[in-house]
C-alpha positions in Angstrom: 13.5 -53.0 66.6 13.4 -50.6 63.7 11.0 -47.9 65.4 9.2 -45.1 63.2 8.8 -42.0 65.4 6.9 -39.0 64.3 7.4 -35.6 65.9 10.8 -36.9 67.1 11.9 -33.3 67.2 9.6 -32.0 69.6 9.8 -32.2 73.5 8.7 -35.5 74.2 9.9 -37.3 71.1 13.2 -35.9 71.5 13.5 -37.5 74.9 11.8 -40.9 73.4 14.2 -40.8 70.5 17.2 -40.5 72.9 16.0 -43.3 75.1 15.4 -45.5 72.1 18.7 -45.2 70.7 20.3 -45.8 74.0 18.4 -49.1 74.5 19.7 -50.5 71.1 16.9 -49.6 68.9 17.1 -48.0 65.6 15.1 -44.9 64.8 13.4 -43.1 61.8 12.4 -39.5 63.1 9.8 -37.8 61.0 9.2 -34.3 61.8 8.0 -31.3 60.1 9.9 -29.0 62.3 7.4 -26.4 63.0 8.1 -23.6 65.5 8.2 -26.3 68.5 10.5 -28.8 66.7 14.0 -28.1 67.3 17.2 -30.6 66.0 19.3 -29.1 68.4 17.3 -31.2 70.7 18.7 -34.4 69.1 22.5 -33.0 68.8 23.8 -35.9 70.9 22.4 -38.6 68.7 22.3 -36.9 65.1 25.7 -38.7 64.1 24.4 -42.3 65.5 24.2 -44.7 63.0 20.9 -46.0 64.7 19.3 -42.5 63.8 17.9 -41.3 60.7 15.9 -38.1 60.0 13.1 -37.4 57.3 11.9 -33.9 57.1 8.1 -34.3 56.0 4.7 -33.6 57.0 2.4 -36.4 58.3 -0.2 -35.2 56.1 1.9 -36.1 52.9 0.9 -39.6 52.0 3.6 -40.1 49.6 6.3 -39.3 52.1 4.8 -42.0 54.5 4.5 -44.5 52.0 8.2 -43.9 50.9 9.2 -44.0 54.3 7.4 -47.2 55.5 8.8 -49.0 52.3 12.5 -48.1 52.7 12.8 -48.2 56.8 10.6 -51.3 57.3 9.6 -50.4 60.9 8.5 -53.0 63.6 6.4 -50.4 65.0 5.3 -46.6 64.9 5.4 -44.5 67.7 3.1 -41.3 66.7 3.8 -38.1 68.9 3.5 -35.6 65.6 0.8 -33.1 67.1 0.0 -29.6 67.5 -0.1 -29.4 71.5 -0.6 -25.8 72.9 -3.9 -25.0 74.1 -3.3 -21.4 74.1 -2.2 -21.6 70.4 -5.5 -23.7 69.7 -7.7 -21.0 70.8 -5.9 -18.5 68.5 -5.5 -20.7 65.8 -7.4 -24.0 65.8 -7.4 -24.6 61.9 -3.7 -26.0 62.2 -4.6 -28.4 65.1 -7.3 -29.8 62.9 -4.9 -30.4 60.0 -2.1 -32.0 61.9 -3.9 -33.8 64.6 -6.8 -34.9 63.0 -5.8 -35.2 59.2 -2.5 -36.2 59.9 -3.3 -38.9 62.1 -5.6 -40.2 59.5 -2.9 -40.3 56.8 -0.3 -42.1 59.1 -3.1 -44.6 60.1 -3.8 -45.1 56.3 0.0 -45.5 55.3 0.5 -47.8 58.4 -2.6 -49.9 57.6 -1.3 -50.3 53.8 2.1 -51.3 55.1 1.0 -53.7 57.9 -1.3 -55.7 55.4 1.8 -56.1 53.1 3.7 -57.7 56.1 3.8 -61.5 56.2 2.2 -63.6 59.1 4.7 -64.8 61.9 6.6 -67.7 60.3 5.6 -67.2 56.9 7.9 -66.2 54.1 8.0 -62.5 52.9 7.4 -63.9 49.5 4.1 -65.0 50.2 3.2 -61.8 51.9 0.9 -59.1 50.2 4.0 -56.7 48.5 4.5 -53.0 50.0 4.7 -51.3 46.4 8.1 -49.8 46.2 7.5 -45.7 46.2 8.1 -44.2 42.9 7.2 -40.9 44.1 10.0 -38.5 45.3 10.3 -37.8 49.0 12.0 -35.6 51.3 15.0 -37.4 52.4 17.0 -38.3 55.5 19.2 -35.4 57.0 22.1 -37.2 59.0 25.4 -35.9 60.3 24.1 -32.5 61.4 27.1 -32.9 63.9 27.4 -30.0 66.3 26.1 -27.5 64.0 22.2 -26.9 63.6 21.2 -26.3 60.0 18.5 -23.7 59.1 15.3 -24.7 57.6 16.6 -23.5 54.4 19.8 -25.6 54.7 17.3 -28.5 55.5 15.3 -27.9 52.3 18.6 -27.8 50.1 19.8 -30.8 51.7 16.5 -32.6 50.9 17.1 -32.2 46.9 20.1 -34.3 47.3 19.1 -38.0 45.6 22.1 -39.8 47.5 20.3 -38.8 50.8 17.9 -41.8 51.4 16.2 -43.7 54.2 17.8 -47.3 54.7 16.6 -50.2 56.7 19.2 -51.0 59.3 17.9 -54.2 60.2 20.8 -57.0 60.1 20.0 -60.6 59.1 19.9 -61.8 62.8 17.1 -59.7 63.6 13.6 -61.1 62.4 11.7 -59.0 59.9 8.1 -57.6 61.4 5.2 -59.6 61.2 1.6 -58.8 60.9 1.3 -60.4 64.6 4.4 -58.5 65.8 3.9 -55.0 64.7 2.5 -52.0 66.5 1.2 -48.6 66.0 1.2 -46.4 69.5 -0.8 -43.5 69.4 0.4 -41.0 72.0 -2.2 -38.7 73.4 -3.3 -36.5 76.4 -5.4 -36.7 79.4 -7.2 -33.4 78.2 -9.6 -35.4 76.2 -11.3 -36.5 79.3 -12.3 -32.8 80.2 -12.1 -31.4 83.6 -12.5 -33.0 87.1 -14.1 -31.8 90.6 -12.2 -31.8 93.8 -12.0 -35.9 93.7 -11.7 -38.6 91.5 -9.1 -39.4 88.7 -9.4 -40.3 85.0 -9.4 -44.0 84.1 -9.2 -45.6 80.5 -13.0 -45.8 80.6 -13.6 -42.1 81.4 -16.2 -40.5 78.7 -14.4 -37.9 76.7 -15.3 -34.4 77.4 -12.7 -32.1 75.6 -13.3 -28.4 76.0 -10.6 -26.6 74.1 -9.9 -27.0 70.1 -6.5 -28.9 71.0 -8.3 -31.6 73.3 -11.0 -31.8 71.0 -8.6 -32.6 68.1 -6.6 -35.0 69.9 -10.1 -36.9 71.2 -10.8 -37.0 67.5 -7.5 -38.5 66.7 -7.9 -41.2 69.4 -11.1 -42.2 68.1 -10.0 -42.5 64.6 -7.1 -44.7 66.0 -9.3 -47.1 67.8 -11.9 -47.2 64.9 -8.8 -48.5 62.9 -8.3 -51.3 65.1 -12.1 -52.3 65.4 -12.6 -51.9 61.5 -9.4 -52.8 59.9 -7.5 -54.9 62.5 -4.5 -52.5 62.6 -2.7 -53.2 66.2 -3.0 -50.1 67.6 -2.4 -48.9 71.3 -3.5 -45.7 72.8 -1.8 -44.0 75.8 -3.0 -40.7 77.4 -0.8 -39.1 79.6 -0.8 -36.2 82.1 1.2 -32.8 82.1 4.9 -33.7 80.9 7.8 -31.6 82.1 11.7 -31.8 81.9 14.7 -31.1 79.5 14.1 -29.7 75.9 10.5 -28.4 76.5 9.5 -25.2 74.4 9.4 -22.3 76.6 5.6 -21.7 76.0 4.5 -24.1 78.6 3.9 -23.1 82.4 7.2 -24.4 83.9 10.1 -23.2 81.3 8.1 -20.1 81.2 8.3 -19.7 85.0 11.9 -20.3 85.1 12.8 -18.1 82.4 10.8 -15.3 83.4 12.3 -15.7 86.8 15.7 -15.5 85.9 15.0 -12.6 83.5 13.7 -10.7 86.2 10.1 -10.4 84.5 6.7 -10.8 85.7 6.0 -14.5 86.4 2.2 -14.9 84.9 -0.4 -17.5 86.7 -3.6 -17.9 85.4 -6.7 -16.7 87.5 -5.8 -17.3 91.0 -3.6 -20.6 90.1 -6.2 -22.9 91.6 -6.0 -25.3 88.7 -4.8 -28.7 89.5 -2.7 -30.9 87.2 -0.9 -34.1 87.3 3.0 -33.8 86.5 4.7 -36.4 84.6 8.6 -36.1 84.2 9.2 -36.4 80.5 11.8 -39.4 80.9 9.4 -41.0 83.0 6.9 -40.9 80.2 9.5 -42.1 77.2 10.1 -45.2 79.4 6.6 -45.9 79.6 6.0 -45.7 76.0 8.8 -47.8 75.4 7.6 -50.3 77.7 4.2 -50.0 76.1 5.2 -50.6 72.4 7.1 -53.6 73.8 4.4 -55.3 75.8 0.9 -53.6 75.6 -2.1 -55.3 74.2 -3.1 -54.3 70.9 -6.8 -52.5 71.2 -6.2 -51.2 74.8 -5.5 -47.9 76.1 -3.0 -47.0 78.9 -3.2 -43.9 81.2 0.3 -42.6 82.1 0.0 -40.1 85.1 2.8 -39.1 87.5 1.0 -39.4 90.7 2.1 -35.8 91.3 -0.9 -33.3 91.8 -0.1 -29.4 92.2 -2.2 -26.5 92.2 -0.6 -24.1 89.6 0.2 -21.4 92.0 1.7 -24.1 94.5 3.9 -25.5 91.6 5.1 -21.8 90.8 6.0 -21.2 94.1 8.0 -24.3 94.2 9.8 -23.4 91.1 10.7 -20.1 92.8 11.8 -21.8 95.9 14.2 -24.1 93.7 15.7 -20.9 91.9 16.2 -19.5 95.2 18.7 -22.0 96.3 20.3 -22.9 92.9 20.6 -19.4 91.5 19.6 -16.7 94.1 18.6 -13.0 93.1 21.4 -10.5 93.2 19.1 -8.5 95.3 18.3 -11.5 97.7 14.8 -11.1 97.3 12.8 -14.4 96.5 11.7 -15.1 93.4 8.1 -15.4 94.3 7.9 -11.6 94.3 7.7 -11.8 90.7 4.4 -13.7 90.5 1.7 -12.2 88.8 -2.1 -13.3 88.4 -3.5 -12.6 85.1 -6.7 -13.0 83.2 -7.5 -16.7 83.1 -7.5 -18.7 79.8 -10.9 -19.4 78.2 -12.3 -22.7 79.1 -9.8 -23.4 81.3 -10.0 -27.0 83.0 -9.9 -27.1 86.8 -8.3 -30.3 87.6 -6.8 -33.3 85.8 -5.6 -36.4 87.6 -4.5 -39.6 86.2 -5.2 -43.2 87.5 -2.3 -45.0 86.3 -3.3 -48.5 88.0 -3.6 -50.2 84.5 -0.2 -49.8 83.0 1.1 -50.3 86.5 -0.4 -53.5 87.0 -0.2 -54.9 83.1 3.0 -53.7 81.9 5.3 -52.9 85.2 5.5 -49.2 84.7 5.8 -46.7 87.4 7.1 -42.9 87.7 10.4 -42.8 89.1 10.5 -38.8 89.7 8.4 -37.4 92.3 7.4 -33.8 93.2 10.7 -32.7 94.6 13.3 -34.8 92.3 11.9 -34.2 89.0 11.3 -30.2 89.5 14.6 -29.6 90.8 16.4 -31.7 87.9 14.2 -29.7 85.3 15.3 -26.4 87.1 18.8 -27.3 87.0 18.6 -28.3 83.2 17.6 -24.9 82.3 20.1 -23.3 84.5 22.8 -25.7 82.7 21.5 -25.2 79.3 21.3 -21.3 78.4 22.3 -21.5 74.8 19.4 -24.3 74.1 16.5 -21.6 75.4 18.2 -18.5 74.4 18.4 -19.4 70.6 14.6 -20.0 70.8 14.3 -16.6 72.5 16.4 -15.0 70.1 14.0 -15.6 67.5 10.3 -14.9 66.9 8.8 -16.2 70.3 9.5 -14.1 73.5 7.6 -15.6 76.0 4.3 -13.8 75.0 1.0 -14.6 76.4 -1.3 -16.3 74.0 -4.8 -18.0 74.2 -6.6 -15.0 74.9 -9.9 -16.1 72.7 -9.3 -13.3 70.3 -8.7 -15.1 66.9 -10.2 -12.8 64.1 -13.5 -13.4 63.1 -13.8 -15.0 59.8 -10.8 -16.5 59.9 -9.9 -20.3 59.1 -7.9 -20.4 62.2 -4.8 -21.1 59.7 -4.0 -17.4 59.6 -6.0 -16.9 56.3 -9.2 -14.8 55.9 
């Protein structure tokens, strides 16, 4: 399949792109490359003939129109999003812009493209044509090789007209039809709000978001479903639990714990550490997304969870114990001595837990990593790849605490007065 992936340079996106190419699919990765987008996460596939990259904003309709026309995707896998709760507390405007307006713009581009596809068995000459784009777009950046390009270099490369998106489909593969096309919208369990001591989120749990991030994702979910119910666009929505694994930007809990421990710094735990999350290994999630776009039913929602609930404090202690075994401290003391309790996050949900029965029964997916194997693999990955995370920590992000609920009064959330 030709798969258009948004946010493919991010944490989940880069793991998904790697899986898609390994399975023989062709990928067009559209990514704006914000602070959490990292082309270094895709160095191992950058030179693949099955991979193309477009530096573009999903809020740019002209760039999207051109990408659809030239790449002719069988499906869209929409992962591009601002995703860190703490950052949404400090600057909610960016989340509204990307997660809501960006999803709307992508839905509109997808709808226009889908309407121009033939019906199954119909000649393409009878389909409503997708008008070719005459508006210049930011083109593909290919063959990055082993050297990471700076954003300035990427912008310079974007000015070369010979660098263009192409449709890699061979004549032996059927072109997409209206019946075969899919729009997969990837979302979060945070839209459901907070659970008590028992119960799990199902696909019919009412939405009750409590942070600007969760509210923006809830809005994007509702928009996506509306484009199915109103216009017939064949969309599928997935809601996942907390992801972890290789290539996660070091602002999230697990990489923060690992890197703070290795640097000999206090390991922060919000409140008393009693908040509970269901942890999903990112490669398991990527597998679920591929299986869903291949066999999921349009108009349906599928919850994806790791069946791996832990209190934050128990998770942090487990990570410290793994580090004690894999990379003992020079003084012989346990890493758990570095744990420090800090003021809780505003509006911090107590518990998330996913009921993944539906995707297990209807699609046949279940997680392969449990509460021991996945965390150990993750810690080992960070130990084995210091250059990846050190490049990030050498920049503007220094594992600083965010999300104290102190956004400037009068700010629009985009850093402007």
